[in-house]
N, C-alpha and C positions, 0 to 999 in steps of 0.2 A: 504495500498500497503507499502510495507519495505523498506525503506531506509539502503542501505545497504554499509559498507565499504569496496574497492574493495580492500584494502592494507590486510586485518584482515577476511574477510567475514561475519565479524557480522553484526549482524541487530541492527542500530543507533538507530531507532523507527521507528513507525509506523503513518502513516497517513491517515487521511480517505480522502476516492478521491472526490470529486465531483457529483453530481447528473447528470441528466437531469434537474430535477426542479431546482435546485439549479444555475444551468449557467443560464436558462433565467432568475432566482429573479434578480444575478447580472448585466446580461444582462439590464435589467428595470432599474437598479441602476443608470447604468453607460448614459446610454439614456436621462435619466433625468441632469444629472449631468454634462453632454458634453453642454450643453445649458449656464448654469451659467458660465462655465469654460471659456467659450470660449470669453464670453463678460468680464472677468475680462484683466485689461491692460496687458500687453505684461510683462512690469519690475516687474510686481507683482508675475507671472508666476515665471519669471526667480526668483525672489528673492527666491522663494521655491526650486527652482531644488539646487542654491546656496547654500542654509543647507544643504541638501541632498548631494550636494558635500563634504561639512564640514562633517558632520554623518559618510561618510564614511572613512575619516581619524582618525576620534575620536574611531570608532568602529573597527578598521582597526583587531587588534591581534584577536577579535573572527570572524568576518567576513573568514579573512584569514583561521584559523582553522576549521572553518565549510565548507569552499569549499575543502580544503584537505580530510577532513574526508569523505565527501561525493563521492567525484569528483576524488581523489587519485594522483594529483599532488601536486609535491615535496612544500613545504610548501613555502619556498623565490620565486617561482614559483607564489603561490598565493598571495603571497605580490604583487609580480611583476604584477599582474592583476591588482590588486587595483587600482596600481598607474597609470598603463595605461588607466582602464576606467576614473580616474579621469582627467586626459589628455584631454580625449576626448568630457568628459561636459565640462570641460574650455572653450574648442572650441564653444561647444555650446552657453554657457553662452556670450561667447564673442563677438561671432557673430550672432546671430539669429534678434540681432534687424533691424543691417542693410540690412539682405535676406529676411526679411518679412515685410521689409516697405513696405508703397504702390510705387508704379514708375511713373511718370507722363510721357509720353512719348511724349505729343506734349501741348506744352503750350500757341501757341498763334494761332489765325486763329478765325472762327466763333465755331471751334466745340474742346472741348478741348480732349484728351483723357488721361487713366491713366489706371493701373496693380494694383489691389487689391489682396491680397494671403489669401485665407479664409480654415478653417482646413477643414479635410474631414470629422468627426464627430467620431464615436466611432469606434477604430480600433483592430486589434485583431494582437499581437506580440506572436508569436508559435517562441520560443526559444531554444537556445542549450544546452549543456550541458558543450561543452570542454573549452568553456571560458564563464562562463553566465553574468557577470559583462560586459567583452567589448560587447559580441555581441547584450546583452541586451540595453546598454545605447546607441549602437549606432540606437535602436529604440524607445524605450518610452523616451527616455531624449526630443531631437527635438520634438518630437511627441505630447508630456505635452506643452512644451514651444509653441508651433503653436495652443494650443488649442483644441485640440485634447482629448478623453477620451480614457484608453488605459486597452484591455482586454488582458491580460499577462499569458502566460501559458508556465511558464520553465520547460524545461525536466525532467521526472520524476527522473532524477540521478540530478537530481540540485535542489530537491524541498526546502530543506533547505535554500540555498541560496537564491532563490525566496523568501522565504518566510521572511527574512533579508530584502530583498530589498523594499518589501510593507512596512514593517513597517516603516521604514526608510524613505522613500515616505511620509508614513502620517507623522511621525515625524517631518518632514522639512517641513509640510504643505499642502502636495498634498491632497485634498479631498476623503475621501474614495469612492465617487460616481464621480471620475474620475479616478481612477486607480482599478480595481478587478481583482483577481487571479484565474486561474484555475487550480484547483488540481488533476493529477492524468497521466494517462498513454496516451496511442495514441485515445481511447474512447473518453478521456473526450476531444480532441484536436478536435476529429470528430465532436462533438455537435458545437464547435464554427463554422465548416465549414456550420451549417445550420442554422447560424444565421442573420438576414439581417443588418450585417456590412459594414460600409464604406469604407471597406481597408484591406489587410491582409499580413502581412508581417511575412516572414517566413527563419532560418537560421535552414539547416540542410542537410539531403543527395537528391541528386538528383530525386531519386527513391519518396521519398516523396513529394518533393516539384515539381513534375511533376503532382502526384496526386490531391493537393491541388489547383493547378492553374486549373488542368480541371473540378475539384470538386466546385469551384467559377465562374467558366468564365462568368456563365448565368447572373450574380449579375452587370455585367459592373461597377466593381470597379478595384482598383489598385490593384496588386498584386506581389508583390514582391521577389523576391527570391535569398537569398545567400547560394549556395548551396557547393558544394564540389569540387575536383580539384585533377588532376595528373600532379602535377608543377612539369619542368623539369628546371635543371640546366646543364650549358655548361662550361668546363671549358680548355679555349684555350691555345695552345703552349706558349704563349708569358708571361702568368702570373708572376708578381713579385717574388712570394713565395708561392711556392706550399703548404711548409705545414699549413700556415696562410688559403690558398685558401680550404686545405680540413679539416682545424677546423672548418671554417666556414661553409662548406657543412654540416658537421656533425651536427652542432648544427641545424641548418635549418631541420634536419631529425628527429633529437629524443629529440626536446624541445617537451614538456607534453605529454611524450613519443610518440610523432607523430602525436598527435590526435590534428592537427591543418587540417582547408579548407588548408591553403597556404603553407604547410609545404612541403619542396624539399621531390618528392615521386620517381623520377628519377632523375640520374647523368649520363653526355655524356665527356667524356673525349677524347682530341685528343693524338691520338696514339702515339707522341713523348714523353708525361709527364704520359701515362697512367699507367705504374707500379711504378713511384714515388709516382704519387698522390695514388693508391690504398693500396701503404703500409703505407704511410701516415696517411690518412683515417683510415685504420686498427689499426693503433699501438694507435690512441686518439680515438679510440671507443672502444677500449679493457680496457682503464682505465676508461671507464663511471663505475658507481656505482649502481647497483643494491638496492633497501632496503626502508625500511621504507620512505614513504613521513616525515615523520614528523621530521625525522636525518638529520641534517644541512648539511652532508655529502654525503647526495643522490642526486644522477644525473636522474636516473631513477625510476622512479614510476610508480604503476599498471596500469593497464588501465582500463578504466572507465566500461566496462561493459566485463562480463564473456564470450560472445559468439564471441569475438573479438579475443578470443586465438586461436580457432580451427579456425575462418576466416585466421589467419597472417602462420597459422601452414600451411593451405591448399597449401597458395600463395609459401609460400619456400617448400612445396613436389613438387607442380607440376614445381618450376623451376629446382629443382633440376634432377627430371626425364627427363628433356628436353634437360639436358646439363649444368646446372649453378653448381658453386662450390660455397660454403661457407666458406667465408673467417674470419667472428666469429660469432658467435651467432647462431640464427637458432629455438631455443628450447623455451618451455615452461620453467620456473626454478622450481627445484622443493622443491616449497616450498608455503606457503598460501598466498592467494591473487590472483590477475588477473594478473600477471605479464608476460613480455615477454623478450627474452634477444635483446640487440639491435644487430640487424643484416647486414651485410654486403653480399650481395650476387653478383659473378664476371660472366664472359660469359655468358651473358644474351644477351635475345634478346625482339622484339616485339612480337613473339609467347609465349610468357610467359604470365602467370595474373600477377603478379608482377608489369611488365613495362605497362601494359594496365588501370588493375583495380584499384580503390584506395585503398588502403592498411590501412591508418588510423593505424599507429602503427609505430614503431622504426627500418624500416626495408626498407630498398632501396637498388634495383640493380645498378651496376657501369657499366657502356656499354662504347668501344672503338670504337671513331669514326674516318676515315682517317683526315676529314676535314671540314671546318665553314659548306660546304653546306651539308654533309650529318647530321651533326648534327641538322641544320636547319630539313631537310626532317624527322628526328625522333623527333624533339621537336613538330614539326606540327602535328604529325601522334596519334591524340588521340580526343576522344569525349570534351574533358575539355578546359577549357579559362581563367583559372584562374590571374594566375601566371606563370611569364617564366623568368629565370635570366641569366646572362653571366658574368661570369668573364675572364677578359682579361687587358692587360694592357693598350690597345688601345681603347679608346671612340669609334672613330669612327667608328673601329671593330663591337665591340659591339652593337653600334647603328644601323648598319646597319642590325645585326640577330635580336634586340627588334623588329626593325620596322616591322620585317616580320612574328611576333609573333602574335597571332589573340587571345589574352588575357586581360585582366581586367589592368590588373598591370605589369610591367616589372622591373628588377631588373640590373644593373651594380653593380659589386664584392660588393652586399648583396643579402640577400633573407630573405622571410619568416617574411616581414615587412610590419607595417599599419601605416599609419599619419593619423592623423583627419583631415587635411587640401587637402588630397585628396580623392578622388571618390573611393569607394572601391564596384569592382563591378566584373561580372563575364560575358562571352559569352558562347553559345553553353550551355553544361550542366553545367556549374559551375552559370547559375543564369539570372536571368531578374532586371534591374532596379541599384540603386545606394544609398550605406550608405554613410557617414561621409561625407566631402566639403560643399559646399554651395548647391550642389545638396540632400545632403542628409538632409538637411535642408527643401528645397521644396517639397522632396517626401513626404511633411504630411500635404499641401497645395492644394487648390486648387487655378488656376487665375481666376479673374471675370476682365471682358475688361470693364469699362465704356466711353461713347458715351456723352461726355457733352455740350449741346448746350442750352445758354442764355445769 
């Protein structure tokens, strides 16, 4: 398997993929290791995770450089991702004991009652390439703390980062028979679906998530899916600062070259301020520098996958054919690498693919709306349900809109944000289950009820 630098299109290295036999051997190792790991005191398991937390900081320069080279995000964003991952790990370290402790429900009378939380067993963590540290630690950290063994499959576009993660976990004291890595493309992931695992935790596209859910349904084990979105942002006419709202929206669209499941993918603006907002947005967008992700001045790095260039080009062409206008961007730059210009489209509507299909790139359509009611109707017009954002001076006005959003997260005067203390969940085609918060800790355990009489 070739690991390619998306900024230069050069081969970084080649790595041998797992075979069916090696997958079975690793699974056997994990099955035996999980029993011993679950019997270790939780404070000792947390101590290993604390060491991993420290090692991420000690090795941040190498980790950030590797992430940028194989995935393409600007170097500072790679450092930001590492810092964010450490913040989430710290949440799990600080809160796992509290939320995994046995709970006495009834302590008086003839029959005492309590709840004990036990690990699921050996779980699959089929992870994503866009934020391999962030989406990875959402799963394998609470899973390990809870006493599970983890069969970790990073995306083929983040394999080197996955190898770093595995190496540092071992160095931190996590036994090799509690964390194993499946190396390869989709066919290797398919092998994990055939194993008698005790849970499946996937981050990626709706299409793949749906396939996994259907494939493992007969196992009757937890299947948690963190999928994509077509996340809307509405700018009401009472915003204090249109330029700031435009700049914040732009960052929500183009950060990580738009390759975020919770990126802003469609913008609705009240007609009274529509022209001013579009002008402010376009002005900021034109300032963005496309370039080498290793250069400090670069705002927009390459897309991680070459095929995404053609996909975005098709979305833009479809919109233009149906009457949209390109305010800026809209093309594949004439340079090496999988780049796509940050793109702003106006005169858009919901007949256009760019307003209905997940883009996963630095592309957005900005649509004029008459009032809040029209904005709500358009925001609701989607098969996804990950996030929705409202920019308004009035919280009451924003809250009324947010309450009508069938999404896992809502934002007032911010967007594209994840907090370790809040559940990260999607509705409809955006996923099943939740990571982060106490719910993301208990996702990796199963309750056992004790009825105690005597």
